[in-house]
C-alpha positions as CSV (number, residue, x, y, z in Angstrom):
1,M,35.3,66.2,-11.7
2,A,37.7,63.2,-11.1
3,D,40.9,63.1,-13.1
4,R,40.8,60.8,-16.1
5,F,42.7,57.5,-15.8
6,R,46.2,57.9,-17.2
7,L,46.8,55.6,-20.1
8,P,50.3,54.1,-20.8
9,P,52.2,55.3,-23.8
10,L,50.4,54.4,-27.0
11,N,53.6,53.1,-28.6
12,S,54.0,50.5,-25.9
13,L,50.4,49.3,-26.4
14,R,51.1,49.0,-30.2
15,V,54.2,46.9,-29.5
16,F,52.2,44.8,-27.0
17,H,49.5,44.3,-29.6
18,A,52.0,43.0,-32.1
19,V,53.7,40.7,-29.6
20,V,50.4,39.1,-28.6
21,R,49.4,38.4,-32.2
22,H,52.8,36.8,-33.0
23,R,53.5,35.3,-29.6
24,S,57.1,36.2,-30.4
25,L,59.3,39.3,-29.7
26,R,61.4,38.6,-32.8
27,E,58.4,38.4,-35.2
28,A,56.8,41.5,-33.6
29,A,60.1,43.3,-34.1
30,E,60.1,42.3,-37.8
31,E,56.6,43.6,-38.3
32,L,57.4,46.9,-36.6
33,Y,60.9,47.3,-38.2
34,V,62.7,47.6,-34.9
35,S,65.0,45.3,-33.0
36,P,63.8,42.6,-30.6
37,Q,65.6,44.5,-27.8
38,A,63.5,47.6,-28.6
39,V,60.4,45.5,-28.4
40,G,61.4,44.0,-25.0
41,Q,62.1,47.5,-23.8
42,Q,58.6,48.7,-24.7
43,I,57.0,45.7,-23.0
44,R,59.0,46.4,-19.8
45,L,57.9,50.1,-20.1
46,L,54.3,49.0,-20.3
47,E,54.7,46.6,-17.4
48,D,56.2,49.4,-15.3
49,A,53.4,51.8,-16.2
50,L,50.7,49.3,-15.3
51,G,52.5,47.8,-12.3
52,I,51.9,44.2,-13.5
53,V,53.8,41.4,-15.2
54,L,52.5,40.7,-18.7
55,M,55.0,38.2,-20.1
56,E,57.3,35.5,-18.8
57,R,60.2,33.7,-20.5
58,E,59.4,30.1,-21.4
59,G,62.4,28.5,-23.1
60,R,63.2,30.5,-26.2
61,G,59.6,31.9,-26.3
62,I,57.3,33.8,-24.1
63,R,54.2,33.0,-22.1
64,L,51.4,35.5,-21.6
65,T,50.1,36.0,-18.1
66,E,46.4,35.9,-17.4
67,K,46.3,39.7,-17.1
68,A,48.1,40.0,-20.4
69,I,45.5,37.8,-22.1
70,T,42.7,39.9,-20.6
71,L,44.3,43.1,-21.6
72,S,45.0,41.8,-25.1
73,H,41.3,41.5,-25.9
74,Y,40.7,45.2,-25.1
75,V,43.8,46.4,-26.9
76,N,42.9,44.4,-30.0
77,A,39.4,45.9,-30.0
78,G,40.9,49.4,-29.6
79,F,43.2,49.0,-32.6
80,E,40.4,47.6,-34.6
81,E,38.4,50.8,-33.8
82,F,41.4,52.9,-34.9
83,E,41.6,51.0,-38.2
84,E,37.9,51.3,-38.9
85,G,37.9,55.0,-38.1
86,I,40.7,55.6,-40.5
87,R,39.0,53.7,-43.2
88,R,35.9,55.8,-42.8
89,V,37.5,59.2,-42.9
90,T,40.1,58.4,-45.6
91,G,37.9,56.3,-48.0
92,P,35.8,58.0,-50.7
93,R,32.6,56.5,-49.2
94,E,31.5,53.8,-46.8
95,R,33.1,50.4,-47.5
96,D,31.3,48.6,-50.4
97,R,33.6,45.6,-50.5
98,I,33.2,42.6,-48.2
99,N,35.9,40.0,-47.8
100,L,34.2,36.7,-46.9
101,N,36.2,33.6,-46.1
102,V,34.6,30.2,-45.7
103,S,35.6,26.6,-45.0
104,P,36.0,24.9,-48.4
105,Y,33.5,22.2,-47.4
106,F,30.9,24.7,-46.2
107,G,31.4,26.8,-49.4
108,T,30.9,23.8,-51.7
109,R,28.2,22.0,-49.9
110,Y,26.1,24.8,-48.4
111,L,26.9,28.2,-49.7
112,M,27.3,27.6,-53.4
113,P,23.8,26.2,-53.9
114,R,22.5,29.4,-52.4
115,L,24.7,31.7,-54.3
116,G,21.9,33.6,-55.9
117,E,20.2,34.3,-52.6
118,F,23.6,35.1,-51.0
119,R,24.4,37.6,-53.7
120,S,21.0,39.3,-53.4
121,A,21.6,39.9,-49.6
122,V,24.0,42.7,-50.5
123,P,23.4,43.7,-54.1
124,D,25.3,46.9,-53.9
125,A,28.5,45.5,-52.5
126,E,31.4,43.8,-54.1
127,I,32.1,40.4,-52.4
128,G,35.5,38.9,-52.3
129,L,34.9,35.2,-51.5
130,T,37.9,33.0,-50.5
131,T,38.3,29.6,-48.9
132,M,40.8,28.7,-46.2
133,I,41.4,25.6,-44.2
134,D,43.7,27.2,-41.6
135,L,42.5,29.3,-38.8
136,V,41.6,32.8,-40.1
137,D,43.2,35.8,-38.5
138,L,40.7,38.5,-39.5
139,E,43.1,41.3,-39.1
140,R,46.1,39.8,-40.7
141,D,44.1,38.3,-43.6
142,Q,41.9,41.3,-44.0
143,I,38.7,39.3,-43.6
144,D,35.4,40.9,-42.6
145,V,33.3,37.7,-42.0
146,A,34.4,34.1,-42.0
147,V,32.7,30.7,-41.6
148,Q,35.1,28.3,-39.9
149,W,34.9,24.6,-38.9
150,G,35.7,23.8,-35.3
151,Y,34.2,24.0,-31.8
152,G,33.7,27.7,-31.3
153,E,36.4,28.1,-28.8
154,R,37.7,31.4,-30.1
155,K,37.5,34.3,-27.6
156,D,39.0,37.0,-29.8
157,V,36.0,37.3,-32.1
158,Q,32.2,37.2,-32.1
159,S,31.3,33.6,-32.9
160,H,27.9,32.1,-33.7
161,L,27.1,28.5,-34.5
162,L,25.5,28.1,-38.0
163,M,25.2,24.3,-38.0
164,R,26.7,21.1,-36.5
165,D,28.8,18.9,-38.7
166,P,28.1,15.3,-37.4
167,K,30.3,12.6,-38.7
168,I,29.7,9.0,-39.8
169,I,32.3,6.4,-39.2
170,C,33.0,4.9,-42.7
171,C,35.4,2.4,-44.3
172,R,35.8,0.3,-47.5
173,P,33.3,-2.6,-47.6
174,E,36.0,-5.3,-47.3
175,M,37.3,-3.7,-44.2
176,A,33.9,-3.7,-42.6
177,E,34.1,-7.5,-42.2
178,R,36.7,-7.0,-39.5
179,L,34.9,-4.1,-37.8
180,T,31.9,-5.5,-35.9
181,R,32.2,-3.6,-32.6
182,P,33.6,-0.2,-31.6
183,A,36.9,-1.6,-30.2
184,D,37.7,-3.1,-33.6
185,I,38.3,0.4,-34.9
186,L,41.7,0.4,-33.2
187,Q,42.9,-2.3,-35.7
188,F,43.0,0.3,-38.5
189,N,44.6,3.7,-39.2
190,L,42.2,6.4,-37.9
191,L,41.9,9.2,-40.5
192,Q,41.5,12.6,-38.7
193,P,41.3,16.3,-39.6
194,A,44.4,18.3,-38.9
195,R,42.2,21.0,-37.3
196,S,41.0,18.8,-34.5
197,K,43.0,16.2,-32.6
198,R,40.1,15.8,-30.2
199,L,37.5,14.4,-32.7
200,W,38.6,10.7,-32.6
201,P,39.3,10.7,-28.8
202,D,35.8,12.2,-28.2
203,I,34.2,9.6,-30.4
204,L,36.0,6.7,-28.9
205,R,35.2,7.9,-25.4
206,F,31.5,8.1,-26.4
207,L,31.7,4.6,-27.8
208,G,33.3,3.3,-24.6
209,V,36.6,2.4,-26.2
210,D,39.7,2.9,-24.1
211,A,42.4,4.4,-26.3
212,P,45.0,6.4,-24.3
213,Q,47.1,7.0,-27.4
214,L,46.1,7.0,-31.0
215,D,49.2,5.5,-32.5
216,R,47.5,4.4,-35.8
217,S,46.4,7.7,-37.2
218,L,46.8,9.8,-40.4
219,T,46.0,13.5,-40.5
220,F,44.5,15.4,-43.4
221,D,44.1,19.1,-44.0
222,D,40.6,18.9,-45.5
223,A,37.5,16.8,-45.7
224,A,37.8,16.0,-49.4
225,T,41.3,14.5,-48.9
226,M,40.2,12.4,-46.0
227,R,37.2,11.2,-48.0
228,R,39.5,10.1,-50.9
229,A,41.8,8.3,-48.4
230,T,38.8,6.4,-47.0
231,Y,37.9,5.4,-50.6
232,Q,41.4,4.0,-51.0
233,G,41.2,1.9,-47.9
234,L,44.0,3.8,-46.0
235,G,41.9,3.6,-42.8
236,V,38.7,4.4,-41.1
237,G,37.4,7.9,-41.9
238,L,35.0,10.3,-40.3
239,I,32.9,11.5,-43.1
240,S,30.4,14.4,-43.0
241,A,26.8,13.2,-43.2
242,L,25.9,14.4,-46.7
243,D,29.1,12.8,-48.2
244,A,28.6,9.6,-46.2
245,Q,25.0,9.2,-47.4
246,E,26.1,9.5,-51.0
247,D,29.0,7.1,-50.6
248,I,27.0,4.5,-48.8
249,A,24.3,4.7,-51.4
250,S,26.8,4.2,-54.2
251,G,28.5,1.3,-52.4
252,K,31.9,3.0,-52.2
253,L,31.8,3.0,-48.4
254,V,29.9,1.4,-45.6
255,A,29.1,2.5,-42.0
256,P,30.2,-0.7,-40.2
257,L,28.8,0.4,-36.8
258,G,25.6,1.9,-38.3
259,S,25.0,5.4,-39.6
260,N,23.4,6.5,-36.3
261,V,26.0,5.1,-33.9
262,L,27.2,8.6,-33.0
263,D,23.7,10.1,-32.5
264,G,23.5,11.4,-28.9
265,M,27.0,12.6,-28.6
266,P,27.2,15.7,-26.3
267,P,26.7,18.8,-28.5
268,E,30.0,20.3,-27.3
269,N,31.8,17.3,-28.7
270,V,30.3,17.7,-32.2
271,P,32.2,20.1,-34.4
272,G,30.4,22.6,-36.5
273,F,30.6,25.7,-38.8
274,Y,30.9,28.9,-36.9
275,L,30.3,32.5,-38.2
276,I,33.0,34.8,-36.9
277,T,33.5,38.5,-37.1
278,T,34.1,41.5,-34.8
279,K,31.9,44.3,-33.5
280,T,34.0,46.8,-35.3
281,R,33.5,45.2,-38.7
282,L,29.7,44.9,-38.1
283,R,29.5,48.7,-38.1
284,A,29.9,48.7,-41.9
285,K,26.4,48.5,-43.3
286,H,27.1,45.9,-46.0
287,V,29.1,43.6,-43.7
288,A,26.2,43.7,-41.1
289,A,23.7,42.9,-43.9
290,L,25.7,39.8,-45.0
291,H,26.3,38.7,-41.5
292,R,22.6,38.9,-40.8
293,W,21.7,36.9,-43.9
294,L,24.1,34.2,-42.9
295,L,22.6,33.9,-39.5
296,E,19.1,33.8,-40.7
297,Q,19.6,30.9,-43.0
298,D,18.5,27.4,-42.0
299,W,21.6,25.6,-43.0
300,Q,20.3,22.3,-41.8
301,E,17.9,22.2,-44.7
302,A,20.8,20.9,-46.8
303,Q,20.8,17.8,-44.6
304,A,17.3,16.8,-45.4
305,P,17.9,13.3,-46.8
306,D,17.4,10.6,-44.2
307,R,20.4,8.7,-43.1
308,L,20.8,5.3,-44.5
C-alpha cells in the first residue's frame, strides 16, 4: 500500500485560510490574535512544505498566485467540513434554523408575495430572513443560503441563476424631449448600481454608443434609491422591469428609447438574481429543502404584465 500524501501543518493551512479571506496579513493576524510577523512565518512555512509560491508583495498588500487561488478553494471547503462536523456532534440535534439572506429588491418584489408557500417548504425549521445589499460572505455572515444580484461570477460558492433582472432606460418626461437617440444619453447623469460598474458600459456598447469614460454618473447602493433619484430628475436611470412598468403607467417616468430597446442583449450582460450556498451547507436537511424550493419556483411569473 502506497504511503499517504503528507499534509502540511494544519495551523499553517488555518493561517492561509484567514489570509485568503481577508487578503491581508494584518487583518488575518487580528482574527487569529497573533502578530502579522507570525502570520507571515506560517505562510512561508506552508510555501516551504508545498514547494510553491503562494503570495507576492504588491505595494503594501499581497497578491495571491494562481496556485494559491486554486488551493484556497479546497482549503475553504475543508474548513467548512470541519465546521459542519463540529455543529453536528456538539448540537443537541440536526440544525433546525436556516439563515437566509436575500437582495432587498428580490425579497420585496418576489419572495414576500410567496411567503406562505416559502414558509411551508420547511415547516419544522426556524428561518432567519435578512436582506443585504453588499456581497455576502457565507462564512463570515453565518448565512446558509443567499439570493444575490449580479452576474454569477462567484467561484467560491455553488451558484444558480433564479431569474434575469432586465432593465428599462427611464427618465422624467421633460427630459425625454432631449433624448431621442441612444447617443443623447450621454448628455445626462447616468444613474448606476454600486454593485456593477459594467451595467451602463454594456448597455451603451449594445446600443452602439461610444463612451470610453462615463464622467457623468451617480452611483447608488440599491434599486429603490436609484428609482427615487430618477423620479427627481437627477439623471437617466436603469429601472427593473416591474418598477418601470408601474412608473410609466402612472406617468412618473417614460422610456424615451422604448421599453424594448434592450431586448436582445447577450444573456451574460444582463444581471440577475443568483441562489448561492455551499455543498457543506446543503447536507443539512432543512437547508437542502429550502434550497430545492427556491430552485423549483418560476420566478418569472412575477413579470407577467406586458411591457408598455
